[in-house]
C-alpha positions as CSV (number, residue, x, y, z in Angstrom):
1,X,26.8,-6.9,26.6
2,X,28.3,-4.2,24.4
3,X,30.0,-6.8,22.2
4,X,26.7,-8.6,21.7
5,X,25.0,-5.3,20.9
6,X,27.7,-4.4,18.4
7,X,27.4,-7.8,16.8
8,X,23.7,-7.4,16.4
9,X,24.1,-3.9,15.1
10,X,26.5,-5.0,12.4
11,X,24.3,-7.9,11.4
12,X,21.3,-5.6,11.3
13,X,23.2,-3.2,9.1
14,X,24.0,-6.0,6.6
15,X,20.6,-7.6,6.6
16,X,18.3,-4.6,6.7
17,X,20.5,-1.9,5.4
18,X,21.4,-1.1,1.8
19,X,23.8,1.9,2.3
20,X,26.9,-0.3,2.7
21,X,28.4,-2.5,0.1
22,X,27.8,-5.6,2.3
23,X,24.1,-4.7,2.7
24,X,23.7,-4.2,-1.0
25,X,25.5,-7.5,-1.8
26,X,23.3,-9.3,0.8
27,X,20.1,-8.1,-0.8
28,X,21.3,-8.8,-4.4
29,X,22.3,-12.4,-3.4
30,X,19.0,-12.8,-1.6
31,X,17.0,-11.7,-4.6
32,X,19.0,-14.0,-6.9
33,X,18.4,-16.9,-4.5
34,X,14.7,-16.2,-4.4
35,X,14.4,-16.3,-8.2
36,X,16.4,-19.5,-8.5
37,X,14.4,-21.2,-5.7
38,X,11.1,-20.2,-7.4
39,X,12.6,-21.6,-10.7
40,X,13.3,-24.8,-8.9
41,X,9.7,-25.1,-7.7
42,X,8.4,-24.4,-11.3
43,X,10.7,-27.0,-12.8
44,X,9.7,-29.6,-10.2
45,X,6.1,-29.2,-11.3
46,X,7.0,-30.4,-14.8
47,X,6.5,-34.1,-14.9
48,X,9.3,-34.9,-17.4
49,X,11.9,-32.7,-15.6
50,X,10.8,-34.0,-12.2
51,X,11.2,-37.6,-13.3
52,X,14.6,-37.1,-14.7
53,X,16.1,-34.7,-12.1
54,X,13.8,-35.2,-9.1
55,X,16.6,-35.9,-6.6
56,X,18.6,-32.8,-7.7
57,X,15.6,-30.6,-7.5
58,X,14.6,-31.9,-4.1
59,X,18.2,-31.3,-2.9
60,X,18.2,-27.7,-4.2
61,X,14.8,-27.1,-2.6
62,X,16.1,-28.2,0.8
63,X,19.2,-26.1,0.4
64,X,17.2,-23.0,-0.3
65,X,14.8,-23.8,2.5
66,X,17.6,-24.1,5.0
67,X,19.3,-21.0,3.6
68,X,16.1,-19.0,4.0
69,X,15.5,-20.5,7.5
70,X,18.9,-19.3,8.6
71,X,18.2,-15.9,7.1
72,X,14.8,-15.7,8.8
73,X,16.3,-16.6,12.2
74,X,19.1,-14.0,11.8
75,X,16.5,-11.3,11.1
76,X,14.7,-12.2,14.3
77,X,18.0,-12.2,16.2
78,X,19.3,-8.8,15.0
79,X,16.1,-6.7,15.5
80,X,15.2,-5.2,18.9
81,X,11.7,-6.4,18.9
82,X,11.5,-9.8,17.1
83,X,7.8,-10.2,17.5
84,X,7.1,-7.0,15.6
85,X,9.1,-8.2,12.6
86,X,7.5,-11.6,12.9
87,X,4.0,-10.1,12.5
88,X,5.0,-7.6,9.8
89,X,4.3,-8.1,6.1
90,X,7.8,-9.2,5.2
91,X,8.1,-11.3,8.4
92,X,5.0,-13.3,7.5
93,X,6.1,-13.7,3.9
94,X,9.5,-14.9,5.1
95,X,7.9,-17.4,7.3
96,X,5.5,-18.6,4.6
97,X,8.5,-19.0,2.3
98,X,10.0,-21.8,4.4
99,X,7.0,-23.5,6.1
100,X,5.7,-25.4,3.0
101,X,8.9,-27.5,2.7
102,X,8.6,-28.6,6.4
103,X,4.9,-29.1,6.1
104,X,5.4,-31.2,3.0
105,X,6.9,-33.9,5.3
106,X,3.4,-34.3,6.8
107,X,1.3,-32.9,3.9
108,X,2.7,-33.7,0.5
109,X,0.7,-31.1,-1.4
110,X,2.0,-28.2,0.7
111,X,5.0,-27.6,-1.6
112,X,2.7,-25.8,-4.0
113,X,2.7,-22.8,-1.7
114,X,6.5,-22.3,-2.1
115,X,5.7,-20.0,-5.0
116,X,4.9,-17.3,-2.4
117,X,8.6,-16.8,-2.2
118,X,8.3,-14.5,-5.3
119,X,6.7,-11.9,-2.9
120,X,10.1,-11.5,-1.2
121,X,11.4,-9.9,-4.4
122,X,9.6,-6.8,-3.3
123,X,12.8,-6.0,-1.4
124,X,14.4,-5.2,-4.7
125,X,12.8,-1.7,-4.5
126,X,15.1,-0.9,-1.5
127,X,18.1,-1.8,-3.6
128,X,17.2,0.1,-6.8
129,X,16.5,3.3,-4.9
130,X,13.5,4.3,-7.1
131,X,13.2,7.7,-5.5
132,X,14.4,9.3,-8.8
133,X,11.3,8.0,-10.5
134,X,8.8,9.1,-7.8
135,X,7.9,12.2,-9.8
136,X,6.7,10.1,-12.7
137,X,5.0,7.7,-10.3
138,X,3.2,10.5,-8.6
139,X,2.1,11.9,-11.9
140,X,0.6,8.6,-12.9
141,X,-1.1,8.1,-9.6
142,X,-2.7,11.6,-9.8
143,X,-3.9,10.9,-13.3
144,X,-5.5,7.6,-12.2
145,X,-7.2,9.2,-9.2
146,X,-8.5,12.0,-11.4
147,X,-9.8,9.4,-13.9
148,X,-11.4,7.2,-11.3
149,X,-14.9,8.6,-11.4
150,X,-15.0,8.7,-15.2
151,X,-13.8,5.1,-15.5
152,X,-16.3,4.0,-12.9
153,X,-19.1,5.4,-14.9
154,X,-17.7,3.8,-18.0
155,X,-17.5,0.4,-16.4
156,X,-21.0,0.7,-15.1
157,X,-22.2,1.5,-18.7
158,X,-20.2,-1.6,-20.0
159,X,-21.8,-3.7,-17.2
160,X,-25.3,-2.6,-18.4
161,X,-24.4,-3.4,-22.0
162,X,-23.2,-7.0,-21.2
163,X,-26.4,-7.6,-19.2
164,X,-28.5,-6.5,-22.1
165,X,-26.5,-8.4,-24.7
166,X,-26.4,-11.5,-22.5
167,X,-30.2,-11.4,-22.0
168,X,-30.8,-11.0,-25.7
169,X,-28.5,-13.9,-26.7
170,X,-30.2,-16.1,-24.1
171,X,-33.6,-15.3,-25.6
172,X,-32.3,-15.8,-29.2
173,X,-30.2,-18.9,-28.8
174,X,-31.7,-20.6,-25.7
175,X,-30.5,-23.7,-23.9
176,X,-30.3,-25.8,-27.1
177,X,-27.2,-24.0,-28.2
178,X,-25.4,-23.9,-24.9
179,X,-26.9,-20.7,-23.4
180,X,-28.3,-22.4,-20.5
181,X,-28.8,-19.4,-18.2
182,X,-28.6,-15.6,-18.3
183,X,-25.4,-15.5,-16.2
184,X,-23.7,-17.9,-18.6
185,X,-25.0,-15.7,-21.5
186,X,-23.6,-12.6,-19.8
187,X,-20.3,-14.5,-19.5
188,X,-20.4,-15.0,-23.3
189,X,-21.2,-11.3,-23.8
190,X,-18.1,-10.3,-21.7
191,X,-15.8,-12.7,-23.5
192,X,-17.1,-11.5,-26.9
193,X,-17.1,-7.8,-26.1
194,X,-13.5,-8.0,-24.8
195,X,-12.5,-9.8,-28.0
196,X,-11.1,-12.7,-26.0
197,X,-13.3,-15.3,-27.8
198,X,-12.8,-18.5,-25.9
199,X,-15.2,-20.3,-28.2
200,X,-16.6,-22.6,-25.6
201,X,-20.1,-21.4,-26.5
202,X,-21.1,-19.6,-29.7
203,X,-24.4,-18.6,-31.4
204,X,-25.7,-20.9,-34.1
205,X,-28.6,-19.0,-35.5
206,X,-28.5,-16.1,-37.9
207,X,-30.0,-13.6,-35.4
208,X,-27.5,-14.8,-32.8
209,X,-24.5,-14.4,-35.1
210,X,-25.7,-10.9,-36.1
211,X,-25.9,-9.9,-32.5
212,X,-22.4,-11.4,-31.9
213,X,-21.0,-9.3,-34.7
214,X,-22.6,-6.2,-33.1
215,X,-21.1,-7.0,-29.7
216,X,-17.7,-7.4,-31.3
217,X,-17.9,-4.1,-33.0
218,X,-19.0,-2.4,-29.8
219,X,-16.2,-4.1,-28.0
220,X,-13.6,-2.7,-30.3
221,X,-15.1,0.8,-30.0
222,X,-15.1,0.9,-26.2
223,X,-11.6,-0.5,-25.7
224,X,-10.0,2.9,-26.3
225,X,-12.3,4.8,-24.0
226,X,-10.5,4.2,-20.6
227,X,-7.1,4.6,-22.3
228,X,-8.2,8.0,-23.7
229,X,-9.5,9.1,-20.3
230,X,-6.3,8.3,-18.5
231,X,-4.2,9.7,-21.3
232,X,-6.1,13.0,-21.2
233,X,-5.5,13.2,-17.4
234,X,-1.8,12.5,-17.8
235,X,-1.6,15.2,-20.3
236,X,-3.2,17.6,-17.9
237,X,-0.9,16.6,-15.1
238,X,2.1,17.1,-17.4
239,X,0.9,20.5,-18.4
240,X,0.5,21.5,-14.8
241,X,4.1,20.4,-14.0
242,X,5.4,22.3,-17.0
243,X,3.6,25.4,-15.9
244,X,5.2,25.1,-12.5
245,X,8.9,25.0,-12.9
246,X,9.5,24.7,-9.2
247,X,9.5,20.9,-9.3
248,X,11.5,18.8,-6.8
249,X,13.7,16.3,-8.7
250,X,13.9,14.1,-5.6
251,X,10.2,13.5,-4.7
252,X,8.4,15.1,-7.7
253,X,6.4,17.6,-5.6
254,X,5.5,21.0,-7.0
255,X,3.9,24.2,-5.7
256,X,7.0,25.7,-4.1
257,X,7.6,29.4,-3.7
258,X,9.7,31.2,-6.4
259,X,12.5,31.9,-4.0
260,X,12.6,28.5,-2.3
261,X,15.9,26.7,-2.4
262,X,14.8,23.4,-0.8
263,X,11.7,21.2,-1.2
264,X,9.2,21.8,1.6
265,X,8.1,18.1,1.5
266,X,11.4,16.1,1.4
267,X,14.1,18.8,2.0
268,X,15.8,18.1,-1.3
269,X,17.6,20.9,-3.2
270,X,15.5,22.5,-5.9
């Protein structure tokens, strides 16, 4: 019983851990395999490549499917409560990464869902140990939260503008020039204001083209607004961090006492 437990513990340390060289190597190999398998799926969707190398791509797909199947089973074996891992986010993603190939034997179109394997690359954050960047991440999150209400008001104002512009172009151009409804006209206003300009529908009359020019100018003028809001909040957050020199380099938290030697949030040395 002890030998079985030791075997499972060592396997769990390799598969789920990143502190040991074996654990890091396992995660790196897994991430490389994920990228390569996703690349195989993408290449198989190209008709010319699939026609020339279809058998090779199919063989590689089955190789990666069997590899990920073994990995998934090993994860279930080495954890104490397999069902908890099976219903977790990564457990579900791992299962969805291998099911499409087996389902394709019954449903040929199921292979399209193999692209979900890219979600497994989220494990890369365990390898990179991004804790050293948490201070900057927290700063950005705080700036976005502080900007949320202002940006919401700004987006509401933009929504009102596109409704007004869409209604005006619908009245000016009408169904004869492709503006068959107010919602479709609002779609044109959004495309024009954001300077995307698909060109699937466009005004033909002089009044309509004048309105389109106005919408374009307004679009250019409002693009910088949300950027300015967030930039101002980031500047304010940076100033607050500069004023408080008791900043934890591990987690980015501030607000420590002047005589504190360790972070009160993560325990890291200040």
